[in-house]
N, C-alpha and C positions, 0 to 999 in steps of 0.2 A: 696605402703603402707598399703592398706586394707590387703593384704595377710600377710605381715611381722605383723601386729596388732594381728593376730592370734596365733603367735609362743611364746614359752616360753623361758626365759632366761636360763633355765635349762634343758638341752638335757638329763641328766641321771637320772635314778630312784634311790631311797634311797637304802643303803645297807640292805639287810635283811628286806625288807619292811614289810614282813608278821608278823614280830616280833610285829609290831606296830598297827596292825588292829585286830578287833574282829567281830564276827557276831553281828547282830541286838539283837539277843536273848539274848546275854551275856553282853549288856550295863549295866554298873553299876554305881548307883547314889549315892553320899555321904549320911549318914543317916541324917544328919541335914538339907538337902535341903527340901524348902517348895514349891517352883514352878519350874517346869521344862519346858522350852521352846523348843519346836520342830520346826524348820523352813522348809518353803518350797522355794526353788529357783524359781520354777514356780508354778502355780496353776494349770498346765494343764498337768502333768505327772502322769499316772498310778502308777509308783513305789513311787511317794512321796505321792500320796494319800493313797496308801496301808500301808506306814509307819506308818499311824496313828494308824490303828488296830494293825498292827504287834508289835509295841512297847508298846501300851497301854497292850495288852494281856500279852507281855512277863514280863512287870512290875508286872502285877498280878500274874503270875506264879511264878516269882522270889521272891515273897513276899516282894515287894519294896514299899509296904503300899500306893499305888497310887489307889484311887478309884474314882477320879472325873475328867473327861475330859472336857475341854473348848475349843472351837473352835473360830476363827475369823470369827463369825457370829452372827445373830441378837440375841440378849438375849431373847426377848419374843418368838420369834421362837425356840429357844434352849430349851425352857421350854415346848412346845409341844412335841419335840423330847423325852424329859427326861420323860412326861407322858407315851408317847408309850413305852418306854425301861422298864418302871415301871408297865407295865401290861395293858397299855391303848389300845383302840381299833384302827383299821385301819392298814396300812401297813407301812414297814420301808420307801417305796418311798414317801407315803403321808406325813408322818412325816418330811423327808426331805425337803420337798416344803415348809414348814413353814419358813425355814430360807430365802427363797425368793432370793437365790443367786444361780445363774446358774452353778458357777464352781463346786458345791458339788452334782449336780444332775446327779451322776456318778454310775455305777454298784459297783465300789469300796466303795463309801460311804453307798450305800445301804446294801452291805454286812456288813459293819461295824456296822451299826445302828442294823440291823437284829441280828448280833452277840451279841450286848449289850443286845437286848431284850431276845434272848435266855437264854444268861448267868444269868441274873436277875430271870428268872423264875426258874432256877434250885438253885439259891444263897440263903444262909441264910441272915436273915436281916442285920447282921453286915458286909457282904461280897458283899452287893449288890453295883452296880456303878451308877454313875450320870453323866448328860449330860448338858452342858451349853454353851451360846454364851456370848461374852462380848462386842459385837457391837452394835452401836446405830443408825446405817443408814436406819432403818425402823420404823414404827410406829405401824402396824396393831395388831400383837400379844401383844406387851406390852400394848397396850391401851384395848385390850380384857381382858388381867390379872387384870388390874386397875379396869375397870368397873365391872368384875365379882366380885371383891372384894367388891365394893360398893353395890352390890345385896345382899350381906350377912350382912354388917354392917350399911348402911345407903341408902335405896333404894331411897329416894327422892333425895338425893344429886348426887346419881349416875344418875338418869335419867336427871337432870340439867348439869352434866358434860358431859353426853353422847351428848347432843345438842351442848354444846359448843366447843365439841371436833369433830364435825362431820366432818369438812374438815381435820383433821389431820388423814391422811390415805395415803398408799402406792400410791395409783392410782392418788390421787389428790395434793400431797406435793409438787411436782416440778412446779405446775402450780399457786402456791399460791403467792399473792403479800407480800411484805414486811410487810406491816400493818396487813396483815391477820396473818402472822407468828408470829408477835410480840405480837397479841391477843392470839393466842394459847400459847405463852409463859407466858403471864399473868394467863390464866387460870390455867397452870401447877403450877405456883407458888400458886395459891389460894388453889389448891388440896393439894399440899404439907403441906402448912399451916393447911388445915383441918385435914391432917393425923395427924400432930405433935400435934396439938390441943386437939385432941380426942384419942390419942393412947390408953390411958387407958380403954376408952369405947369401942371402936373398937377391941381392943385385948380380951376383955371381951366375945364379941361375935363371936370371931375367934381365932386365937393363935398368940402367938409372931412371929412365922415363916411366916405365911401368911400375917401379918402385914408388916414385913420386906420386903417381895416380893412386896407388893402393892407399898410402898414408892420407892423401886428401879424401878418398872416399871415407875411411874411419873417421878422418876430422868432420866431414859433412854429417856422418851420422851423430856424431857427438853433439854437433850444433843443434840438430832436431830435439835431441834428448834434452838439451840445455832450456830450449824454448819451452818444452813442456814443463820444465822444472821451475821456470821463472815466467810465468804467464803474465803476471804483473807488468813485466819490462819486456814483453814481446816484441812490440814495435821497435823499441829502442835497440835492443840484442839483434832482431833480424836485419836491420840497415847497416849494423857494425859487421855482421857476418857477410852481408851482401859486398860490402866495400873489402873485407879481409879476402873473400874468395876472388873478387875481381882482380884483387892485387896479385893473387897467387897465378892467375892466368896470364896477366900481363908479363910477371916475371918469367914465367914458365916458357911463354911464345917469345918473349924478347931473346931468351937463351937459343931458341931456334931461328933467329933472324928476323922476327916478326914484330915491328917495333911500335905498330899502331893496332890498336882493338877499337871497335865499335860496339858500345853496349846500348840495347834498346829495353826500355822499362817504363814503368808509369813516372809522368813528371814528378811525383811527390819523392821518388827516389833519386832522380837525377839532379834535381835543383840543388843550389849551393847553399840556401840560407836556413834550411830547416823550419820552413814557413809553417807547417801544419800547426793546427790548434791542438792536436794530440799531444805535442811538446817533445817529440822525440828527435833525435840528431839524424838528418837524412843521410844516405849513402853518400849523395853528391857533395855534402858538407865534409864528410871524411875525406872524399877524393879531392877535394878542393885543398885543404890542409896537406894531403900528402903530396899531390901533384902540382899545385899551384896553377901557373898559366899552361901547363902542359896536361891540364883537364880542361875539355872544350865542351860545354853543356848546350845542347840544342833543345830547346822546349818547344811544345806545340798549344796552340789556342784555337778556339771554334767561334764562328758567329752563330750560324744555325746548325743544329746537330740532332739528328735521329740516331740513336745509339741502343745497342743491346746491353742489358745487364742482368744479373740474376737477383729476383726478387726472393730472398731468404725465407720471408714468411709463407710464400707459396711454394718455395723450392722450385719455381718456374723461371725460365729466362724469357724476358719480356723486351718490347721495343718503349723508347721513351724520347719525347721532343723537348729540346731546351733552345732557348734563345738567348745569346750572350752579348752584352753590349759592354765594352770599357774603352777607355781613350785610346789604347793600344789598337784593338781591332777595328774600332770606329775611323781611326786615322787611314786606314787603308780600305774602307768600305767601298770605294769607287774604282779600285784598281780592277782590271779586267780578268786576270787569272783566278781560278777557284782555290789554287794551292800555290803558295809563294814563300819565299824565305827571306827574313829581315834579319842582317847582319847588324848587331847593336854597335859595333865599331864604326861601321859606314852610317847608321842612322842617327850617330852623334853628331854628324856633320849639319844636321838640320837642328837649329835651336827649337823649333817647335815639336820635333820628334824626340829630341834630348829631354825635353822638360817631361815627356810623357813617359819615357822608359826608365827615368830615375825615380819616379813617383809611384805610390802603391796602386796596383790594377787587380781587381777582382777577376781572376783567370780560371777557366773551367777546370774542374778538379773531380773527377768521377771515379770512384773505384768499381769493383765488380759486384757491389751489393747496392739496390737501388730500389725506392718505392715512388708510386706515382706522386703523392703528396709532397715529396720533396722538390718537385719541379716548382712549386710556388714560392718557395723561398730561396733566394740567391745564394745564402748561406750554406746550403746543402749541396750546391753544385759547383762552386766556385771556391777558390783561395786567394787570399789577399797576399801579394807579393810585390817586391820592387824588381821589375824584369831584368834590368841591366845588372843587377846584383845575384840573380838567380840563374841566369843564362847569359850565353855569349851571342846568342842569336834565337830567332823563334820562327817557326812555321806556321803561319796561320792557313786555315781551312775555312772558306766561307759558308759551303753547304756540304756538309757530312752526312753520310748514309750508313745505316746499321749492319753490323756483321749478321750472318747466320751460323751459329755453331752447329755443327755436324754431330749427331748423336751416335 
């Protein structure tokens, strides 16, 4: 049964499959799109991490008007990276550490952040690029941004809030009692009320942009406390917050003349159909409802993959191998490139391919927690979804290699 579970219903490839693929450099995005989602089938493949830079760079080179990159990572930490690529001090590796998420501590991500830094150093003001995170699972850098703002507009209040938020930190947050978390939540409510009540005065001593960021830092910290207080709805709330925060970034940057945003995160966040068996509504589903055709989702799938993931049982990162067969990837098994893009609108011109992309497929879906025994059962490393409902196109990698997280 285990052997059979890895087999595809479709033994043949699509006729003239090369007609329906393109290189990554030639991905075309409709003009009216506001948000482009780029998914990862796993967080631990070199090829998938490299896609972030390759696609973002291609969009810039092809004049797709994409100047903003958003990652499934800490909002406050993302602003540390943004400061670095905007001419700040330090190194790309140090800047990446602010995300406090080990999956991004790789040579591929360091190269990407360094490339952004070097690009901005030579770019004119209207061509510069910006980096964001839209996640809320950390405290430290959002708290730093908030308290730094109070140093400018109201030092006395800032000192008071610093004491009250002392235990809202990455190191201590998981040891807090419910009572302590509720207290932090109350403090954040008070801060947000203070900001709203004094917006005119504070903006006069700073700017409308820095005020907007200060309020967003407080909002992100409140989202973190709400996750602690509602752990039974953690996944549901997190994807809702991811969508809310991405919408804030989209609107903030649109006001600065940047109409398109590229978001990179796990497939499970960017897909539009909430296919997870966990039953939560995906960020992509929210975005699809909010933006309609102006949200363009690109998923990824793998044929043969060696990837790195954390075994939480041993608390060690390990490499795993899986082989994936479904009608979609098998349809392209004989094309020459190792990495290629399939636009589903183009694919629909083939009756053979249309039948595939509108039917359920078991597609690779691995988070950052994996065990060796899970390789034996396809249900533990794939998710069943209808490709052309979940995505607008897909990038397929035939042979994928593991990342190496830098300690």
